[in-house]
C-alpha positions in Angstrom: 0.0 0.0 0.0 3.0 2.3 0.3 3.7 3.0 -3.4 0.5 4.3 -5.0 1.7 7.0 -7.3 1.3 5.3 -10.7 -2.1 3.8 -9.8 -3.4 7.1 -8.3 -2.2 9.1 -11.3 -4.3 6.9 -13.6 -7.3 7.2 -11.2 -6.9 10.9 -11.0 -7.1 11.3 -14.7 -10.2 9.1 -14.7 -12.0 11.1 -12.0 -11.0 14.4 -13.8 -12.9 13.2 -16.8 -16.2 13.0 -14.9 -17.0 16.7 -14.8 -16.9 19.4 -12.2 -15.8 18.5 -8.7 -18.4 19.2 -6.0 -17.8 21.6 -3.1 -16.5 19.5 -0.2 -16.4 20.3 3.5 -14.0 18.2 5.6 -15.3 18.1 9.1 -13.1 17.4 12.1 -14.4 17.4 15.7 -11.9 17.6 18.6 -11.7 17.8 22.4 -8.6 17.8 24.5 -6.4 17.3 21.4 -5.9 20.8 20.0 -2.3 20.2 18.7 -3.4 16.9 17.0 -6.3 18.7 15.4 -3.9 21.3 14.0 -1.8 18.6 12.5 -4.9 16.9 11.0 -5.9 20.2 9.4 -2.5 20.8 7.9 -2.7 17.3 6.4 -6.1 17.9 4.9 -5.0 21.3 3.4 -2.4 19.4 1.4 -4.8 17.2 -0.4 -5.0 17.3 -4.2 -8.5 18.8 -4.6 -9.6 22.1 -6.3 -8.8 24.7 -3.6 -11.9 26.8 -4.4 -14.0 23.8 -3.7 -12.5 22.8 -0.4 -13.2 24.0 3.2 -12.1 22.5 6.5 -14.6 22.9 9.4 -13.2 22.3 12.9 -15.5 21.9 15.8 -13.7 22.1 19.1 -15.4 21.4 22.4 -13.6 23.8 24.8 -14.1 26.7 27.2 -10.8 28.2 26.0 -11.0 28.6 22.2 -7.8 28.7 20.2 -8.7 29.3 16.6 -6.9 27.2 14.0 -5.9 29.6 11.2 -6.1 29.0 7.5 -7.6 30.5 4.3 -10.0 27.6 4.0 -10.5 26.8 7.7 -13.6 27.5 9.6 -13.1 27.1 13.3 -16.1 26.8 15.7 -15.7 26.4 19.4 -18.6 24.9 21.4 -18.9 25.0 25.2 -17.7 22.0 27.1 -21.0 20.3 28.0 -20.1 16.6 27.2 -23.0 16.3 24.7 -21.2 13.6 22.7 -19.8 13.1 19.2 -23.2 13.1 17.6 -23.9 16.6 18.8 -20.4 17.8 17.7 -20.7 16.3 14.3 -24.1 17.9 13.8 -22.5 21.2 14.6 -20.0 20.5 11.9 -22.8 19.8 9.4 -24.6 23.0 10.5 -21.5 25.2 9.8 -20.5 23.5 6.5 -21.3 24.8 3.1 -20.2 21.8 0.9 -22.4 19.6 -1.2 -20.3 16.7 0.1 -19.3 16.2 3.8 -16.0 14.3 4.3 -15.2 13.3 7.8 -11.9 12.4 9.5 -10.6 12.3 13.1 -8.3 14.7 14.9 -5.8 11.9 15.3 -5.6 11.1 11.5 -3.2 12.1 8.8 -4.3 12.2 5.2 -2.9 10.8 1.9 -2.6 13.4 -0.8 -5.1 11.7 -3.0 -7.6 11.0 -0.2 -10.4 13.4 -1.1 -10.4 12.7 -4.8 -10.5 9.0 -4.1 -13.5 9.4 -1.9 -15.5 11.9 -4.0 -14.6 10.3 -7.4 -16.8 7.2 -6.9 -19.7 9.4 -5.7 -19.6 11.0 -9.2 -19.4 7.8 -11.2 -21.5 5.3 -9.2 -25.1 6.3 -9.9 -27.3 6.6 -6.8 -24.4 6.3 -4.3 -25.0 8.4 -1.2 -21.8 7.8 0.8 -18.5 6.1 0.7 -15.9 4.9 3.3 -12.1 4.8 2.8 -9.2 2.7 4.1 -7.8 3.2 7.6 -4.2 2.2 8.3 -1.8 2.9 11.2 1.6 4.4 11.0 4.7 2.4 12.0 3.9 1.1 15.5 4.3 -1.8 17.8 2.7 -5.3 17.5 -0.5 -4.5 19.4 -1.3 -1.5 17.2 -0.6 -3.7 14.1 -2.9 -6.4 15.4 -5.7 -4.0 16.1 -5.5 -2.8 12.5 -5.4 -6.4 11.1 -8.5 -7.2 13.2 -10.4 -4.4 11.5 -9.9 -1.4 13.8 -10.2 1.4 13.4 -12.6 1.9 10.5 -12.2 -1.6 9.1 -8.4 -1.5 9.0 -6.5 -4.0 7.0 -9.4 -6.4 7.2 -11.5 -4.3 4.9 -8.6 -3.7 2.5 -8.1 -7.5 2.3 -11.9 -8.1 1.7 -12.0 -5.4 -1.0 -9.1 -6.9 -3.1 -8.4 -3.6 -4.7 -12.0 -3.0 -5.8 -14.7 -0.5 -4.8 -17.3 -2.6 -3.0 -20.6 -2.2 -1.2 -20.7 -2.0 2.6 -23.4 -1.3 5.2 -21.6 1.2 7.4 -18.9 3.8 7.4 -16.6 5.2 10.1 -16.3 9.0 10.5 -12.5 8.6 10.7 -12.6 8.2 6.9 -15.8 8.7 4.8 -17.7 11.1 2.5 -21.4 11.5 2.3 -23.7 13.8 0.3 -25.4 16.6 2.2 -28.8 15.5 1.0 -28.3 12.0 2.4 -27.4 13.3 5.9 -30.4 15.7 5.9 -32.7 12.9 4.6 -32.1 10.8 7.8 -32.1 13.8 10.2 -28.4 13.9 10.9 -26.4 12.2 13.6 -28.2 10.8 16.6 -27.2 12.7 19.7 -28.3 10.4 22.5 -25.3 8.1 21.9 -22.6 9.7 24.1 -20.0 6.9 24.0 -19.5 6.3 20.2 -21.3 4.6 17.4 -23.2 7.6 16.1 -21.5 7.1 12.7 -22.7 3.5 12.6 -26.3 4.5 13.2 -26.2 7.2 10.6 -24.5 5.0 8.0 -27.0 2.1 8.5 -29.9 4.5 8.1 -28.3 5.8 4.8 -27.4 2.4 3.5 -30.9 1.1 4.1 -32.1 3.7 1.5 -29.1 4.2 -0.9 -25.9 2.4 -2.0 -22.9 2.9 0.4 -19.5 2.1 -1.0 -16.0 1.3 0.4 -12.8 2.1 -1.5 -9.4 0.9 -0.4 -7.7 3.7 -2.4 -8.8 6.6 -0.1 -6.3 6.3 2.7 -5.9 7.9 6.1 -3.4 6.9 8.8 -5.0 6.7 12.3 -3.1 6.9 15.5 -2.8 3.4 16.9 -3.9 2.1 20.3 -0.6 0.4 20.7 -1.1 -1.3 24.1 -3.4 -3.8 25.7 -4.7 -1.2 28.1 -5.7 1.3 25.4 -7.3 -1.5 23.3 -9.2 -2.7 26.4 -10.4 0.8 27.3 -11.6 1.6 23.8 -13.6 -1.6 23.5 -15.2 -1.1 26.9 -16.5 2.2 25.5 -17.7 0.4 22.4 -19.6 -2.0 24.7 -21.2 1.0 26.4 -22.1 2.4 22.9 -23.7 -0.9 21.9 -26.2 -0.6 24.8 -26.9 3.0 24.0 -27.6 2.1 20.3 -30.1 -0.4 21.5 -32.4 2.6 22.3 -32.9 3.0 18.5 -33.9 -0.7 18.0 -37.5 -1.7 18.1 -37.0 -5.3 19.3 -34.5 -4.8 22.1 -35.1 -8.3 23.5 -33.9 -9.9 20.3 -30.9 -7.6 20.2 -29.9 -8.5 23.8 -30.3 -12.2 23.1 -28.0 -11.9 20.1 -25.5 -10.0 22.2 -25.6 -12.8 24.8 -25.2 -15.6 22.2 -22.2 -13.8 20.6 -20.6 -13.2 24.0 -17.3 -15.1 24.6 -18.0 -15.0 28.4 -21.4 -16.6 27.9 -20.0 -19.2 25.5 -17.2 -20.1 28.0 -19.8 -20.5 30.8 -22.0 -22.7 28.6 -19.0 -24.9 27.6 -18.0 -25.2 31.2 -21.5 -26.3 32.3 -21.6 -28.8 29.4 -18.2 -30.2 30.4 -19.3 -30.6 34.1 -22.5 -32.3 33.0 -20.5 -35.1 31.4 -18.1 -35.3 34.3 -15.1 -33.4 32.9 -12.8 -31.5 35.4 -13.7 -27.9 35.9 -10.5 -26.7 34.3 -10.7 -28.9 31.2 -13.3 -27.2 29.1 -11.9 -23.6 29.5 -8.4 -24.9 28.6 -9.7 -26.7 25.4 -11.7 -23.6 24.4 -8.7 -21.3 24.8 -6.5 -23.6 22.7 -9.2 -23.9 20.0 -9.8 -20.1 20.1 -6.1 -19.3 19.7 -5.5 -21.5 16.7 -8.9 -20.7 15.0 -8.0 -17.0 15.1 -4.6 -17.7 13.6 -6.2 -19.7 10.9 -9.0 -17.1 10.2 -6.4 -14.3 9.8 -3.7 -16.3 8.0 -4.1 -13.8 5.1 -2.5 -11.1 7.3 0.9 -12.6 6.5 0.5 -11.1 3.0 0.8 -7.7 4.7 4.2 -8.6 6.2 3.5 -8.4 9.9 6.3 -10.0 12.0 5.8 -13.4 13.4 5.5 -11.7 16.9 2.6 -9.7 15.6 0.9 -12.6 14.0 1.2 -14.9 17.0 -0.1 -12.0 19.2 -3.3 -11.6 17.2 -5.4 -14.1 19.2 -4.5 -12.4 22.5 -5.4 -8.9 21.2 -8.7 -10.3 19.8 -9.5 -11.9 23.1 -8.8 -8.6 24.9 -11.2 -6.9 22.5 -13.9 -9.5 22.8 -13.8 -9.6 26.6 -13.6 -5.8 26.9 -16.7 -5.5 24.7 -18.5 -7.9 26.9 -17.5 -6.1 30.1 -18.5 -2.8 28.7 -21.9 -4.1 27.6 -22.6 -5.9 30.9 -21.5 -2.9 32.9 -23.7 -0.5 30.9 -26.7 -2.8 31.2 -26.2 -3.2 34.9 -25.8 0.6 35.4 -28.9 1.2 33.2 -30.9 -1.4 35.2 -30.0 0.3 38.5 -31.0 3.7 37.1 -34.3 2.5 35.7 -34.9 0.5 38.9 
């Protein structure tokens, strides 16, 4: 993925033949990461896109505004009220003038061809409302590489492998790398603001993809800061567990959703296997040990393709442990949020 110049030159010529580029607003929301946001803005301003058609809208949640300067930068400070990412992104939409909204995060850096590669398919694929791009991590340690192979953030290397160099259909996008027409956002009423943890982009994208095609391109690349430790991976997936419970508010059949969560839970599966083993007279320790061994080698087998992306053997052999950390953290976050909600409602 590192040497893209020849391919992207050909694609740039192809997109340029499709007519006038639409006005694009790149929206970045930030809190407690002002310097990182400045770096992200500088990166966006270097993209190969008609300057007169580009603006960067920065929404910073802060009580001490520090404007980010630039000819094409619109900086908006909102008071620190912890209203969540959905609220902040809606503020970005409100203050943007583009026909197309492109989103990235304050901890991302942008490939020069990023915006053309996002917007180009919107021009050529009839009826398409939105598109997601590829998310990689810069040079980092093995945990950060494992996270990216496993599909985080924004689909990571997993989505790139599944796409096989083609533009493909998907059901969701991540706001660390996506573009969506203004009319599509307005049609579904913008981002949902009740979801404080995360997941507001998943809800919006599922609403859009239920009505119109949503694409994914492996050619529009951003580099996302990695969560390069077990502690950071664990904390992030706990928050995603919280978000999963919050998103359930938007689901009609909550009972079915909670049952599906339970059946997919590694903790529940481990408990069921333990009970089955005890029922046939196996020692208490035997079933968990067998499951751990099976889990470890099944993950290695499932992600054997990752060796094509040249991770070290250390990274490859660490994959199951990083995935187990993610799975358990998601469970713990979900169970904790459900318990807290139950106490509140009780």
